[in-house]
Steps between C-alpha positions, in 0.01 A plus 500: 500500500465662160449276195510560126119515473499820704695680227201471268184707525223401739127500429223631722143625473534734798436862388794650695750234393808649330827338399814693412860467388723795581839495329771763535842502334757766585858579402625839619824448312314459171232758588226239461186496716195292409182392676211280389175430680294219351156446651243226447136555595338158448142604581498734197754298298737793451878533502659841552864571417664823616862577415741780584851540358756769570816446294757778478299794356207283386183460704229261382170401659238263371180326605279246331194298593421163350137399552317168480813298542662245727875543562739226405879484522536784249271800473494859385556656160791613286522815711547314828508125559585280797597134458553237768766276344557269798284556810708622796812498284487722194274763345521770236368852441485668161427868438452674167431869449538725196855593602599237755499122508634279777521137601559399864580146611445427871661212688356421844837452662452601864284337773130582498324675784155345539174610656270217396161394633311184412171635632231672294564879497302695759449875543499474880867601517758584237730214602224257393420686179812438293778259416833629374859414424790698363862465401784704359620382161792511264394707199642520148387808309527565128375843392490693172409868471441694179578872509495755220875477453594143598403157628611406852542131586598372842522166680565468872443289811340642813268426793129434472216441742178308454195491728196279441186564707145369485190528716234751601569869454208737582656817354271751668555350848882511490626811679865449407699241308873564460758278335873574523789314334856623566812346347841523667831352392460191718127474570147616420242631746140444388183560696132586484298708744117501495227674697159335475191530721688709754784251547854486362661196337848452362738239367841494337857382524865579451613282209859377509687231309479263795127551557230737621478682832135578575380848588258460789370857514480794259356841587426794272660809656468759223363525148469816293332523160442847354367586155501128417874479571651292778728718712625242751407203715630367830446154648621340820569127479589233754658171396482155660824570688338804669707753305302819432577767241347778293510506121446829315437550129602769254287462184664516158197464274134477606205388292130496589311176429127501430282366781171310456192715437359439847819644657572794266366763740643347814846357416824570315746241369862592424812304413850645524854397423692626802828514687490382861701545819495276807546762769662288773779369277498774234476221245402624151282308258266542205173347395130557463212599723127485436226665705123459474350726764178684581505878500372498858785277613753707309407807705610314813840384375676835524 
């Protein structure tokens, strides 16, 4: 079972060890879409913070690297900072750009979905390489935008999602790594699909107020990226009650994320705010999808 110590960063001297927080906050009503990916590479003592904000007609991206440091409960800079206020309860994100500033409070309100291992990470199979947990959150957003003619201020409540993962991640050996988070009125579907060493792995759940329903199988059916823009994705999923369905995305805004030097010629990494449809029920949702995939694998997804 997850404990408060797991919320904090882990240390390791393994060269492929990577730890990450992925945080997305979306309100279609308020035209707010934000994504942050915070990575910790302990063997080189470096924190990387990538942020992406799409608010109304404003689009902001940012990345920073903090070297020779050890993360604590609060880290980053004035441009982008993440603070763990109470582990597994409350955290905060702050963004500041030349024309946009925002503060996001996150309350871990819904049950966690856990994929935790007590063993030392091993590269023999992906399921032994990582530990992970995620939850949807209640988010409070305060944003201020400066335009040439006026200042726009807005405060609103919406849904957030937080994923914390740590373990071994040999970038050049991963054929495909897809994360999908879809919010509906009454639930959230979140899953991850990975191809590593010729085998597929997946995990995820349907998050509801009364608990989580595990997804026991996820399959990538279709993925199209052209000219660095995500065109669509399709995944089949099966839950623990043996219900099977297909979820299809319609991207709204796609952004390319830099990949490590050793994978620049072989892989592409994109993140997209998207609308989604569950085909069997025609249920409509919205959320975020992220795909790290080799060019060779991408040729075989059409």
